[in-house]
ROTIPA-250664 format. One record per residue: residue in three letters; x, y, z of N, C-alpha, C, O, CB in turn. Coordinates in pm, whole numbers, padded with zeros to 5 digits, always signed. Atoms other than C-alpha are relative to their C-alpha. Glycine has a CB too. Example, Ala and Ser with C-alpha at 12.3 -4.5 7.8 and 13.67 -1.06 7.14 Angstrom:
2
ALA+00089-00119+00000+01230-00450+00780+00090+00120+00000+00194+00118+00066-00099+00003+00125
SER-00082-00119-00006+01367-00106+00714-00077+00109+00073-00026+00220+00090+00041+00046-00142
This chain:
201
UNK+00053+00069+00090-05099-00648-03187+00128-00108-00040+00238-00068-00080-00060+00100-00114
UNK-00102+00095+00034-04910-01010-03240+00039-00016-00164-00056-00064-00227-00051-00137+00058
UNK-00015-00019+00147-04759-00982-03619-00002-00208-00018+00034-00294+00063+00190+00119-00055
UNK+00015+00154+00049-04809-01352-03766+00106+00032-00153+00110+00144-00203-00213-00062-00037
UNK-00009+00077+00112-04617-01513-04084-00021-00128-00011+00042-00212+00051+00095+00011-00041
UNK-00009+00105+00003-04771-01782-04221+00026-00094-00121-00038-00082-00225-00081-00014+00052
UNK-00045+00051+00114-04593-02035-04435-00097-00162+00006-00098-00266+00072+00188-00004+00004
UNK+00083+00171+00069-04831-02319-04587+00009-00009-00109+00016+00103-00161-00157-00036+00008
UNK+00028+00047+00134-04846-02469-04912-00079-00018-00050-00072-00010-00172+00028-00070-00030
UNK+00117-00013+00051-05185-02517-04940-00043+00112+00006-00008+00174+00106-00076-00071+00041
UNK+00038-00139-00016-05360-02191-05018-00129-00003+00042-00174+00107+00075+00014+00084-00120
UNK+00145+00015-00095-05712-02308-04871+00019-00014+00107-00068+00030+00182-00091-00102-00017
UNK-00011+00025-00179-05593-02398-04540+00099+00140+00025+00089+00206+00128+00102-00191+00064
UNK-00076-00152-00083-05326-02071-04534-00095+00107+00002-00080+00206+00075+00144+00074-00084
UNK+00114-00110+00013-05642-01871-04632-00085-00002+00107-00145+00097+00147-00086-00012-00121
UNK+00101+00012-00099-05841-02049-04356+00056+00057+00130+00001+00126+00216-00046-00147+00016
UNK-00103-00052-00137-05565-01983-04098-00017+00117+00028-00065+00165+00131+00151-00002-00012
UNK-00026-00188+00030-05512-01624-04204-00153+00038+00069-00162+00101+00174+00014+00068-00227
UNK+00180-00018-00027-05930-01604-04166+00023+00039+00162+00031+00147+00219-00125-00182-00030
UNK+00043+00001-00122-05943-01733-03826+00088+00056+00112+00041+00073+00225-00031-00121+00022
UNK-00063-00068-00078-05662-01580-03668+00017+00127-00010+00089+00176+00077+00088-00041+00012
UNK+00027-00112+00002-05732-01239-03795-00190+00034+00095-00248+00141+00115+00025+00028-00171
UNK+00144-00005-00111-06090-01287-03569+00087+00041+00116+00070+00141+00186-00106-00174+00036
UNK-00040-00064-00148-05876-01265-03293+00035+00170+00005+00101+00233-00077+00149-00084+00055
UNK-00070-00132-00050-05834-00913-03123+00135+00035-00027+00170+00147-00064-00002+00007+00133
UNK-00135-00048-00070-05479-00937-03060+00102-00065-00107+00217-00085-00067+00025-00063+00178
UNK-00064+00058+00094-05342-01091-03378+00005+00058-00162-00107+00068-00211-00054-00123+00010
UNK+00033-00071+00101-05270-00926-03721+00108-00097-00096+00226-00102-00063+00020+00176+00019
UNK-00059+00051+00089-05155-01153-04028+00127+00120-00095+00081+00204-00174-00126-00061-00079
UNK-00104-00089+00080-04806-00952-04185+00018-00059-00149+00024+00011-00251+00154-00001+00080
UNK-00061+00082+00137-04722-01214-04466-00046-00123-00006-00086-00174+00098+00155-00020-00008
UNK+00043+00138+00034-04816-01541-04612+00077-00013-00120+00068+00063-00216-00159-00027-00020
UNK-00102+00126+00105-04564-01776-04829-00072-00165+00008-00137-00232+00088+00204-00022+00088
UNK+00057+00145-00024-04634-02100-04943+00093-00091-00043+00073-00206-00084-00133-00031-00072
UNK-00113+00081+00021-04298-02197-04993+00125-00026+00123+00137+00082+00181+00058+00065-00120
UNK-00047-00007-00089-04057-02290-04737+00178+00112-00039+00241+00193+00030-00010-00158+00048
UNK-00108-00126+00030-03756-02099-04925-00032+00145-00009+00052+00228-00043+00059-00017-00126
UNK+00044-00161-00033-03932-01770-04876-00055+00031+00114-00130+00128+00124-00096+00056-00086
UNK+00029-00046-00134-03980-01783-04510+00119+00080+00049+00088+00164+00134-00031-00120+00094
UNK-00141-00092-00040-03639-01614-04441-00026+00157-00041-00038+00261+00022+00152-00060-00098
UNK+00011-00128+00031-03676-01374-04681-00099+00112+00031-00075+00233+00035+00004-00009-00102
UNK+00115-00081+00004-04021-01250-04629+00009+00009+00204-00070+00073+00272-00167-00095-00102
UNK+00001-00022-00106-03941-01270-04286+00095+00099+00048+00064+00187+00129+00004-00100+00047
UNK-00109-00123-00005-03634-01060-04280-00086+00164-00048-00050+00270+00002+00147-00046-00138
UNK+00083-00140+00076-03884-00764-04477-00082+00021+00100-00055+00129+00152-00094-00016-00153
UNK+00103-00056-00059-04187-00759-04250+00026-00053+00149-00062-00026+00230-00139-00038-00070
UNK-00022-00014-00141-04031-00868-03918-00097-00059+00071-00143+00015+00158+00010+00128+00040
UNK+00145+00030-00093-04331-01092-03761+00063-00051+00154+00179-00083+00180-00117-00155-00086
UNK-00038+00030-00136-04329-01170-03396-00045-00169-00010+00015-00241+00070-00089+00107+00128
UNK+00019+00132-00011-04458-01514-03455+00007-00050-00174-00053+00006-00266-00152-00030+00091
UNK+00040+00068+00124-04399-01753-03764-00039-00155+00002+00028-00249+00045+00110+00016-00092
UNK+00079+00144-00019-04655-02053-03806+00073-00093-00135+00075-00025-00237-00209+00022-00021
UNK-00074+00087+00117-04467-02329-04070-00057-00120+00007-00032-00200+00097+00159-00020+00011
UNK+00011+00142+00041-04618-02615-04203+00141-00077-00043+00232-00022-00105-00101-00002-00120
UNK-00132+00088+00031-04346-02897-04240+00026-00016-00132+00117+00035-00198-00003-00138+00052
UNK-00048+00029+00193-04373-03028-04606-00059+00118-00089-00172+00153-00122-00088-00171-00084
UNK+00043-00108+00123-04339-02753-04845+00069-00014-00086+00145-00109-00068+00003+00140+00015
UNK-00076+00017+00077-04174-02708-05146+00112+00105-00007+00082+00201+00064-00066-00019-00098
UNK-00108-00055-00028-03842-02533-05183+00083-00039+00114+00196-00085+00096-00027+00108+00006
UNK-00058+00115-00143-03747-02670-04820-00097+00006+00136-00158+00108+00167+00182+00058+00071
UNK+00075+00060-00070-03922-02810-04562+00020+00114+00124+00104+00202+00146+00037-00159+00016
UNK+00003-00122-00093-04055-02633-04261+00141-00011+00114+00205+00091+00138-00165-00004+00092
UNK-00111+00044-00057-03773-02792-04040+00096+00081+00009+00124+00159+00100+00040-00096-00050
UNK-00100-00124+00086-03496-02617-04270-00026+00118+00017+00073+00192+00020-00001+00004-00145
UNK+00039-00130+00018-03689-02307-04256-00007+00044+00099+00012+00165+00115-00098+00027-00059
UNK-00036-00065-00128-03696-02299-03904+00119+00041+00082+00131+00130+00166-00044-00056+00065
UNK-00137-00004-00024-03345-02357-03852+00096+00159-00057+00174+00232+00003+00049-00142-00080
UNK-00067-00113+00068-03230-02084-04102-00108+00117+00057-00049+00225+00059+00012-00019-00187
UNK+00034-00104-00052-03509-01850-03946+00047+00034+00147+00107+00141+00161-00124-00002-00015
UNK-00094+00003-00078-03387-01889-03620+00127+00023+00017+00166+00050+00131-00005-00063+00020
UNK-00132-00039-00003-03057-01832-03683+00029+00147-00056+00134+00192-00010+00076-00102-00074
UNK+00060-00102+00078-03151-01501-03899-00068+00085+00087-00014+00192+00114-00088-00049-00101
UNK+00071-00117-00082-03441-01338-03662-00026-00054+00132-00143-00082+00158-00144+00053-00065
UNK+00017+00093-00096-03373-01512-03322-00124+00042+00095-00166-00040+00176+00132-00016+00075
UNK+00129-00049-00097-03687-01282-03143-00144-00058-00054-00248-00063+00011-00013+00181-00001
UNK+00092+00070+00077-03904-01451-03410-00037-00145+00086+00038-00243+00090+00067-00023-00153
UNK+00016+00124-00071-04097-01709-03185-00110-00107-00150-00208-00069-00214-00100+00047+00191
UNK+00035+00070+00079-04161-02028-03417-00075-00092+00015-00040-00162+00111+00071-00027-00042
UNK+00098+00071-00062-04458-02240-03410-00011-00126-00141-00036-00081-00253-00153+00112+00044
UNK+00047+00116+00096-04504-02581-03635-00133-00023+00052-00179-00037+00165+00093-00142+00001
UNK+00141+00083+00036-04834-02686-03753-00025-00094-00117-00020-00057-00234-00103+00095-00021
UNK-00039+00098+00095-04848-03000-03927-00082-00101+00021-00104-00130+00139+00134-00041+00005
UNK+00062+00147-00006-05039-03307-03979+00079-00148+00034+00028-00256+00064-00054-00018-00137
UNK-00086+00093-00017-04731-03511-03945+00035-00019+00137+00136+00036+00180+00102+00022-00073
UNK-00008+00020-00163-04745-03608-03587+00138-00100+00076+00148-00154+00187-00155-00086+00040
UNK-00111+00086-00049-04389-03784-03597+00088+00050+00117+00136+00164+00121+00087-00026-00112
UNK-00102-00052-00108-04180-03789-03265+00133+00061-00061+00151+00162+00007+00043-00123+00098
UNK-00087-00014+00059-03864-03723-03473+00023+00163-00056+00107+00252-00047-00015-00101-00084
UNK+00043-00143+00059-03975-03435-03632-00028+00107+00128+00004+00224+00103-00154-00018-00099
UNK-00010-00053-00129-04032-03294-03277+00109+00042+00045+00128+00161+00068-00036-00073+00080
UNK-00124+00027-00069-03710-03370-03145+00064+00117-00114+00091+00231-00077+00065-00186+00006
UNK-00061-00109+00086-03570-03180-03461-00022+00160+00007+00062+00249+00016-00037-00033-00125
UNK+00057-00141-00012-03801-02871-03450+00078+00066+00112+00157+00159+00097-00161+00002+00032
UNK-00074-00068-00108-03691-02812-03087+00137+00032-00036+00161+00151-00020+00003-00080+00122
UNK-00083-00044+00012-03353-02819-03189+00071+00108-00099+00186+00152-00102+00026-00075+00012
UNK+00008-00128+00109-03399-02560-03471-00041+00106+00073-00033+00208+00005-00103-00015-00126
UNK+00080-00116-00033-03566-02315-03242-00116+00029-00023-00162+00140-00050+00038+00083-00034
UNK+00165+00004+00031-03914-02418-03282-00008+00035+00143+00088-00007+00207-00091-00159-00060
UNK+00078+00053-00120-04116-02350-02932-00103+00004-00028-00160+00080+00051+00006+00052+00118
UNK+00120+00058-00029-04440-02463-03040-00054-00090-00105-00069-00038-00216-00089+00099+00029
UNK+00033+00083+00105-04561-02767-03237-00119-00104+00035-00146-00195+00114+00127-00071-00041
UNK+00184+00064-00048-04926-02853-03280-00065-00072-00156-00042-00035-00272-00149+00190+00060
UNK+00046+00089+00104-05105-03102-03502-00135+00086-00068-00219+00129+00010-00041-00159+00071
UNK+00114-00066+00067-05371-02929-03779-00168-00057+00039-00271+00001+00005+00032-00025-00162
UNK+00124+00034-00035-05654-03154-03620-00036+00056+00128-00148+00035+00173-00013-00135-00001
UNK+00011-00083-00125-05613-02944-03303-00129+00110-00021-00165+00135-00136+00154+00083+00027
UNK+00108-00060+00025-05923-02705-03228+00068+00137-00027+00174+00177+00022-00108-00013+00112
UNK-00087-00150+00011-05850-02351-03355-00002+00091+00081+00047+00201+00056-00026+00078-00099
UNK-00025-00110-00124-05889-02180-03029+00148-00047+00042+00235+00040+00038-00127-00013+00150
UNK-00113+00067-00022-05596-02406-02930+00129+00062-00086+00240+00039-00038-00030-00146-00032
UNK-00133-00059+00108-05339-02235-03204-00057+00161+00056-00025+00218-00048-00015-00046-00236
UNK+00035-00135-00032-05463-01876-03069+00055+00006+00091+00125+00106+00105-00121+00046+00013
UNK-00008-00016-00149-05403-01960-02717+00169-00043-00036+00258+00033+00003-00122-00116+00123
UNK-00121+00044-00037-05083-02161-02786+00113+00141-00059+00221+00161-00004+00024-00168-00075
UNK-00064-00087+00033-04955-01845-02997+00038+00134+00104+00132+00213+00095-00063+00024-00105
UNK-00015-00081-00101-05008-01637-02697+00075-00015+00073+00159+00070+00101-00075+00016+00054
UNK-00088+00069-00104-04853-01843-02464+00160-00042-00088+00223-00128-00025-00097-00159+00064
UNK-00132-00013+00080-04524-01847-02701+00036+00147+00036+00148+00164+00082-00016-00027-00176
UNK-00043-00112+00011-04519-01490-02689+00023+00026+00129+00060+00143+00143-00074+00082-00067
UNK-00012-00021-00175-04492-01509-02275+00113-00065+00009+00160-00051+00122-00122-00068+00113
UNK-00125+00062-00027-04160-01731-02338-00047-00147+00016+00043-00232+00013+00080+00063+00131
UNK+00031+00150-00001-04345-02064-02307+00015-00047-00095+00016+00018-00199-00109-00043+00030
UNK+00008+00094+00131-04315-02389-02528-00099-00042+00005-00143-00058+00118+00083-00106-00024
UNK+00124+00028-00011-04629-02499-02631+00016-00149-00116+00054-00136-00232-00108+00149-00042
UNK-00038+00101+00079-04616-02890-02762-00111-00098+00025-00143-00126+00141+00143-00049+00028
UNK+00094+00059+00000-04893-03111-02863+00013-00106+00099+00118-00167+00078-00027-00031-00117
UNK-00054+00087-00092-04908-03363-02547-00011-00133-00021+00042-00220+00048-00046+00022+00111
UNK-00007+00168+00041-04989-03681-02718+00144-00017-00087+00197-00128-00097-00156-00055-00116
UNK-00103+00022+00092-04690-03614-02953+00127+00048+00086+00238+00060+00035-00025+00081-00142
UNK-00138-00057-00140-04443-03493-02637+00021-00157+00028+00130-00214+00024-00070+00124+00198
UNK-00024+00134-00083-04529-03848-02493+00071-00128-00140+00157-00215-00125-00196-00061+00083
UNK-00068+00071+00081-04460-04011-02826+00141+00010+00014+00216-00085+00038-00037+00026-00114
UNK-00131-00021+00055-04151-03845-02886+00115-00074+00132+00222-00132+00113+00019+00190-00032
UNK-00082+00052-00069-04035-03937-02534+00026-00158-00011+00139-00206-00001-00036+00040+00114
UNK-00014+00154-00013-04111-04326-02554+00061-00022-00123+00070-00141-00154-00138-00089+00021
UNK-00084+00076+00158-03923-04343-02912+00160+00032+00045+00256-00031+00001-00047+00110-00199
UNK-00147+00007-00062-03611-04229-02726+00058+00115-00120-00018+00183-00188+00088-00188+00000
UNK-00079-00049+00123-03336-04060-02978-00006-00082-00133-00037-00199-00154+00145+00008+00039
UNK-00003+00045+00101-03298-04088-03294+00145-00083-00025+00249-00017-00032-00034+00105-00079
UNK-00125+00145+00012-03023-04443-03344+00100+00053-00102+00221+00036-00086-00072-00178-00077
UNK-00073-00002+00110-02906-04319-03667+00131+00113+00004+00111+00215+00070-00102+00025-00111
UNK-00103-00083+00025-02553-04137-03750-00061+00088-00119-00162+00042-00172+00137-00082-00032
UNK-00012-00130+00070-02559-03816-03979+00013-00090-00150-00059-00062-00246+00151+00117+00057
UNK-00066+00034+00130-02399-04029-04260-00099-00133-00027-00106-00182-00140+00187-00032+00011
UNK+00087+00154+00016-02650-04362-04206-00095+00040-00023-00158-00041-00092-00022-00106+00109
UNK+00102-00059+00027-02931-04123-04224-00030+00063-00140-00145+00076-00182-00004+00078+00087
UNK-00013-00059+00106-02813-03955-04555+00003-00106-00111-00034-00081-00225+00109+00085+00009
UNK+00006+00108+00093-02759-04316-04708-00119-00080+00002-00162-00143-00094+00105-00083+00017
UNK+00132+00069+00044-03075-04459-04604-00126+00077-00065-00230+00030-00110-00053-00063+00119
UNK+00161-00110+00106-03315-04134-04763+00045-00054-00122-00040-00101-00197-00006+00234-00015
UNK-00025+00030+00128-03109-04219-05052-00054-00100-00077-00113-00104-00185+00105-00014-00006
UNK+00076+00138+00073-03189-04571-05082-00151-00018+00040-00202-00125+00007+00079-00150+00050
UNK+00142-00014-00005-03555-04488-04975-00048+00044-00127-00171+00047-00138-00043+00091+00103
UNK+00072-00062+00119-03611-04349-05315+00035-00107-00128+00010-00087-00247+00061+00170-00031
UNK-00022+00115+00089-03504-04662-05485+00129-00015-00063+00163-00102-00143-00092+00000-00100
UNK-00158+00006+00069-03153-04591-05573+00082-00096-00002+00071-00164+00100+00084+00078+00048
UNK-00086+00155-00040-02891-04886-05620+00127+00053+00049+00166+00169+00047+00036-00121-00145
UNK-00138-00022-00047-02567-04918-05479+00083+00104-00038+00136+00206+00006+00066-00096-00027
UNK-00116-00098+00111-02379-04783-05730-00054+00143-00032+00014+00221-00099+00022-00079-00173
UNK+00015-00138+00066-02569-04470-05781-00028+00070+00134-00041+00191+00115-00128+00017-00125
UNK-00013-00043-00109-02600-04396-05390+00160+00042+00024+00208+00152+00053-00059-00100+00086
UNK-00162-00068+00019-02213-04412-05409+00058+00053-00069+00172+00088-00042+00082-00050+00000
UNK-00052-00104+00064-02167-04226-05669-00067+00142+00015-00017+00244-00033+00004-00038-00128
UNK+00092-00139-00065-02430-03948-05525+00078+00069+00136+00083+00185+00176-00179-00061+00064
UNK-00036-00095-00116-02258-03914-05222+00162-00047+00019+00216-00053+00129-00110-00025+00155
UNK-00133+00031-00016-01888-04029-05328+00047-00085+00141+00114-00059+00241+00067+00134-00010
UNK-00061+00113-00112-01832-04308-05112+00003-00126-00108-00051-00129-00218-00120-00037+00165
UNK+00017+00130+00088-01758-04678-05238-00121-00100+00035-00152-00089+00154+00135-00085+00012
UNK+00084+00081+00018-02024-04935-05277-00033-00096+00123-00139-00152+00146+00038-00058-00109
UNK-00059+00088-00072-01841-05125-04986-00087+00089+00121-00176+00047+00195+00181-00020-00010
UNK+00025-00084-00132-01900-04823-04740-00143+00027-00014-00196+00066+00090+00091+00145+00016
UNK+00137-00050+00001-02259-04758-04864-00070-00122+00047-00168-00120+00121-00053+00057-00142
UNK+00081+00166-00057-02354-05153-04808+00026+00006+00187-00050-00041+00271+00122-00194-00092
UNK-00011+00044-00152-02200-05128-04449-00071+00108+00085-00086+00092+00206+00163-00015+00052
UNK+00046-00078-00110-02366-04818-04327-00169-00025-00022-00242-00007+00075+00060+00174-00010
UNK+00124+00084+00053-02707-04961-04506-00013-00124+00111-00113-00139+00182+00029-00065-00173
UNK+00021+00100-00109-02633-05265-04283-00007-00004+00123-00069-00085+00192+00060-00065-00002
UNK+00034-00048-00129-02584-05100-03985-00164+00081+00042-00223+00040+00141+00118+00098+00020
UNK+00096-00046+00038-02892-04884-04047-00135-00080+00023-00243-00047+00071+00031+00026-00115
UNK+00130+00089+00036-03109-05173-04113-00018-00108+00171-00117-00155+00227+00047-00127-00186
UNK-00017+00063-00123-02982-05347-03789-00050+00091+00132-00106+00052+00234+00151-00036+00008
UNK+00035-00069-00156-03028-05058-03537-00148+00056-00009-00197+00125+00080+00114+00146+00047
UNK+00162-00019+00000-03408-05022-03668-00080-00143+00038-00197-00166+00067-00054+00052-00164
UNK+00039+00168+00024-03449-05387-03664-00096-00051-00089-00174-00143-00067-00051-00061+00117
UNK+00043+00040+00137-03572-05389-04028+00048-00135-00063+00152-00186-00023+00043+00103-00089
UNK-00087+00112+00080-03519-05700-04278+00036+00048-00109+00106-00033-00170-00065-00128-00034
UNK-00120-00031+00100-03386-05470-04571-00028+00136+00023-00060+00182+00132+00000-00057-00169
UNK-00065-00120-00007-03335-05141-04663-00102+00124+00022-00103+00217+00102+00082+00013-00127
UNK+00146-00061+00025-03682-05003-04791-00057-00020+00169-00112+00076+00223-00110-00106-00142
UNK+00095+00009-00123-03819-05134-04442+00027+00083+00097-00053+00144+00168-00003-00124+00063
UNK-00068-00105-00056-03560-04942-04286-00019+00129+00006-00034+00194+00110+00088-00002-00036
UNK+00055-00127+00042-03634-04637-04451-00138+00049+00011-00166+00169+00020+00023+00008-00116
UNK+00124-00013-00062-04004-04693-04380-00017+00100+00144-00067+00207+00178-00036-00144+00029
UNK-00004+00009-00164-03939-04716-04018+00058+00115+00030-00001+00169+00124+00083-00122+00071
UNK-00074-00136-00027-03708-04399-04004-00069+00127-00037-00071+00238+00016+00129+00004-00074
UNK+00108-00132+00039-03957-04204-04216-00081+00036+00093-00083+00150+00140-00099-00022-00113
UNK+00114+00003-00088-04259-04304-03982+00032+00089+00111-00046+00179+00140-00034-00140+00049
UNK-00061-00057-00107-04038-04181-03688+00038+00160-00002+00056+00228+00098+00114-00079+00018
UNK-00105-00131+00029-03887-03847-03852+00097-00004+00012+00148+00107+00025-00001+00101+00053
UNK-00132+00013+00015-03565-03982-03850+00072+00046-00127+00182+00102-00120+00023-00124+00018
UNK-00074-00045+00113-03476-03913-04198-00041+00170-00042+00014+00225-00137-00035-00112-00126
């Protein structure tokens, strides 16, 4: 039996996934969580073979949870199942130890097949998303530019961003200016939107 942990914040979706996978004769749901910050604790207690994670969850996102889970339980195969097919998310997921990345609108049979394929050491990625990730290239933003742009995305002023990141306003302005140029945006709001759509924030 393939032992599976499900992490999905929407209870109805989580229940439907559990019901579908339980119908497979070789799969067993050993744990279900609705928050990203519960993944590692529950995985350590239940020792699943596979963790199926959503990206957007309270507590912490699925990509952060994947990195922590991979570090603590490297034998567990991690798959991301999401509605957010952003190329940057795929790249980040693979860097965090994820071996499968599927979109929620894929047929249910595809999910069961993907789980089995990862169990024999394969990587499984939605082909459309893989092509998009390749065509987008690498994230051009540095870690600091991402941090500053993410803070700006929520409408914080230069002074507020500077205070929260312990930087001067001039330094914040410089980081934002470089990020805007790299993303070929007209302003910081547009730059943040572009970066968010590509999964780079």
